[in-house]
N, C-alpha and C positions, 0 to 999 in steps of 0.2 A: 353478449358478444357483439363485439364491431364489427362491420363490413369488411374490415380489413383482415380480422381472425376467420369470418367465415369464407374469405374468399381461400385463405391458406388451407384451411381444413377442406375445403372441396379439391383444392389442386393437390394437394398430398393424397387423399383418395384417389383421385385419377392415377396419378404417376407412382403410387408406392402406397397400394391398399394394407400392407404389413405394417406401416408406420407407428401403429399402436397396438402391435401385436404384445401378449403377457411376457414378462422376464423369463429367460431363458437361466434354467438351474443350474448351468456346468461352471465349474469355477471360473471365471474370467482370467484371461491371459493377455489382453490387450486393452487399453483404457485411453480414451481421450477426453483430455481436462478442459473445460471451457471456462475461460477468465479472460473477459476482452474489454475491460474497464480500467480503474486508474491504477496508480503506484501503490497505494496504500492496500486497495482491494487485492491485486497482486499477490504482494507479501503475505497477506491474511491467507492465502491459500497453501503456502510454503510447508506449514505444518501438516497439512492432508497429503499433500504432495510425497512427503517424508514418510508417513505413514503408509501411504499405499506401496512406496516401494520397499519398504522393511517388511509388509505383509505380502506383496507378492513379488521377490527379488528376480523372477526371471520373466516377468511380464513387459510388454513393450508399454511405455507411457508417453503420449504425445500431449501437446497443450497447445489450446488455437488462443492466441493472446493479443492484445494489442500491442504498439510499437514502444511503448512506455512498460508493458508489462514483460517484453522480450530484453529490455534493457535490463531487469533486475534477476530476470531467468536465464540469460545467457550462460551462465558457469553454475549453474544448478543441479550436481550430480544426481537427482533423480529423476531427471528428463531425459527421455531418449532424442526426441524430436520436437520442436517448436514451428508453429505454423502461425506467422504475422500478419495480421491485417494490415494493411496498406491504407492510404488515404480514403480510397473507395473501397470500403468493405464488401460490398455486393461483387464487384470484378473480382477481389481477392478470393470471396468464397467459391466463385467460379473456377477460378484458378486451382483453388486448392481440391474442387470436389472429387475428380479422377481418384488422385492420390489418396486421399483420406479414405474414400470407399473401397477402394484395394484393398487397405489395411483391416477390412472385416473385424471393428473395434467390436470387443463383447460388451463394453459399458462406456457411455459418453457420461461423466459427471459434469454437470451445470452448475459452477460455483458461482458465477454471476456475469451475465451481458445486459448492455444497454441498448442493445442494437436488436430490433423485431425481427428480422431475418435470419438471424444466426441459430434459434431453435428449430425453426422448420428446417433448416439447412441440415442441422443434426438430424434429425427425423430421417431425413432422405437418407442418410448414411448406412441405415437398416440395422443399427446395433441393438441387440436384444435387449438391452436395459438403456434407458436414458433417465438419469436420476438426477432431481434438484428439489428447490424449497417451492413451496406453494405460493402465490400470491405476488411473486416479483418477477413475473415472466411475461409482463404486457397482455394479461388473458390468456396467455398460450399454454396453462397448466395442463390442457388435454393431450398435449404432445409428450408429455412426461410417461414415462411407464412405471413411475414411482413420484408421487410428489410430497414430500416429507413436510409435516405440518410446521406453519410459520411461528417462532417463539420468541418471546423476549430474552433472547441470549447473544453473548457475543458473537461477532462476524466470522472470529476463528472459529468458535464452536460449530456453527453453522454447518462451515465446511466440512469439519469432522465428522458431522453427522453424517454428509453425504458419502464419505468414503465408508464409513461404518456400515453406511446400508450396502456398500458394496463388496463388504467382507472384510475389511481392514479392520487392525487394531491400531490404538493410538495409546502412544508412550508418553510423549509428552508435547509440549504447546510452542516451544521454540520458535520464532520466525527466523527464517533461513536467507542469508544475503551473502554469496561468495563471490570474491574477487580474487586476481592474481596477483604477480610480484610487479607484472608490467603498471597495475593499478596504482599498487602502493608508490611504486616508482614515480608515477604521474603526481600523485600527493606530495612526495617530497620536493619534486621538481618545483612544484607550485610554492610552497614555502621558502625554499631558498631563493627562488625568482624574487620573491619580495623581502630578502633577507632577514627571515625569522628563524633564530637559532633553534637549534634542536631541543635545547631545554626549556625554552619560553613556554609556558602553560597556554592553551589555546582553549578560548571559549566562542562557541557559535551562536549565534542569533539569526533566527530564522522568521525575519515579519512577513512575510507574504502567505499566501494560500490561494489555492484555485479560485474558491467562493470568496469575495470580498468580504461577506458577512461573518466570516471567521477569523479576521483579522483582529487581533488586539492593537492597540493605538500607537503608531509610528513613535510618539513623543515617550510613550511608556518604556517602549524598547531602546530608547536613546537613553532615558534617565538610568534604566538598569546596567546597559553598557558601559556608560560612563562612571556609575558605582562600582563595578566590576575591575575597570581599569585602574582605578584610583587606588582600590583597597588591594589588590592581588597582584598588580605589576603584569596580569595577563595580556596576551594578544587576541584581541576582538576579531573575529572573521564573522561576516554579515552575508549570508548566502540567499539566494533566490535563483530562479531560473532566468533565462533572457527577457522574457514579458515582465517581470519583477525589478529591470534593471533601475531604473528611476527611483524605485523606493530603496531598494537596496543601497545604491549611490548617496541618496539622502541621508539615512540614516548612518553610514557610514562617516560621512563628512561631517558630522557632528559628535563623531567618539574620536577623542585624538588617536591618531596611528591605528584606528579602525582600516580593514583592507576588506573590499566588496569583493564578493564572488558571485557573478550573476551568470551563471552559464559556461565558465570557461572549463570547468570538468565535466565530463561523462559521468553517468550516474554510479558506474561502479568505481571509478577514481574519486568520486566524492565520497562514495563508502569508506573509501580506505582512509580520507581525510576525517571524515566521522569519529572514525575509530582512534583516533589520535587526541581527540579533544577531551579535554576536562569536565566540560558540562556543554549540553546543547538546549537552548533555550526557543521554542517554537510554538507554533500554532499548530491546532489539529491539521495536519496535511502531510503528504505524501513523506517527506524528508523525515518527520517525528516517526514513521514506521521503520525508516532506514536506520534511525540511531535505535531505538528498540531492538533492531536485526543485530547490530554490529556490538550492543552491550554498552554504549555509549551511557553515563548518567545523563537523564532527558528531565527537563523542566517543561511539561505537555499543558498550555493553556487551552481551556476549552471554553466556548460561548455558548451557542445555541445546539451544538452536537453532544450526544449521552456518552460520555466515557465507559459506560459499562456495556455498550456496544461496540464502541469503535477505539478505545483508549487501550493501555496496556493491558495485556491479558498474561498473567504468570511471567512480570516481569520484573526483574530487580534492578534498583538504581533508576525508577522512574516516580516523580512526583507529578501528580495531575493536581492543578489547580480550576475549579469549576464552580459556578454557583449555581443554588437550587433555580430550576424553571418553573418561571410562573406565567409565562407568555402562554394566550389560548392559540395564538398562530406561531407556534416555534417553529424554526428553520424558515423564516418569511426573508427572502433573500436578499429584498430592498427594505430591509428595516431600516429606519432613521434613526432610532435610539437603542443601540444594541447595549442595555444596562448589564447583561448577562457577563460583557466582555468589560465593561467601564468599572461594573464592580470589583475586578480583580485588580488591586492597586501595584505599583514598581515594588511597594515594601513586600508583599508577599511572594513575587517573584524573585525577589534579590534574596528572601530569608531561603527560599527555596532551593535556589540555584548554590548557597553557602552549604545547605545541608546535604547536597550532593556531592560535594568536594571530597575525596578521600581524605581522611582522619590523618594520615602519617606523611601527605605531601608537603614541602616547603615551597610558599610562594615569593617571588622577589621583592614583593611590596609586605609581605606581611599581612594578618588580618585585623 
């Protein structure tokens, strides 16, 4: 145990001797879900949130999340309240402490957190149950009242096991991402602003990823975009966030008529735009999971990451392209020769995109 964790354990014993008390047997009526990491991580939790609501329809369900998590959960009908960590998580937790403690949660369900301070904070809330997965809590598993064994399983299923332990039943696995008519209007206005008629089929390319080692070569995206544009007569949209603007602009500039979209729409409005797309071609990144959630046919390009753990799960219209992993140090973020990505050629992605298209649609340029 590290000195930081020893200090945490000592402080919790001083200020809250009951932090490690055994689980209370009563039926829970209030839950705090902890999911403070990224976009995809948050969406992986939505089937579990739905299962919890269906199993405990009268319960109060709160979620402690990140700012990007809040952006995809703000319209989720299964949640009563969001607590959003700001740029300084420590001060956010201090600000929330009194309000959260007053709620007297029956169970804290730790889906995922990358901040060391979050789990000790949860222990101070004095919930009878703190349920999570062992081995992913920065050696703070001793703060869980129930540590579920870590398995080789999809991240959605891992979260579902946590709510099952809390007494929920699971009926389906679909990701959930809701948006309102306002976001549909924003998406429509974006297209109209670029002179795109309603009948033109849309194809999305998402060349970025938070981690550079997960990015398929930009030259390959350009080749696929040009072939789809030429053969289908479709409108190519190249998407990314503001930090990826240069990459998005470069790729869009090399595909005739392509429109760059780098942060112009909020996530909910981008979700509405995704739903209009004929197919979405993407690296393993947050918008890939958004496409799964909106039911958009998706070609997902995987390099060093394992699609069995973080790819589509019970998703229709998803084509995964991946190569066998032989690296002894897979997930090496400064990899100079990412052959797992380079082995996936433009032909394979183009063919997968064509396979994803609705068979009964007619395209301006034909096939």
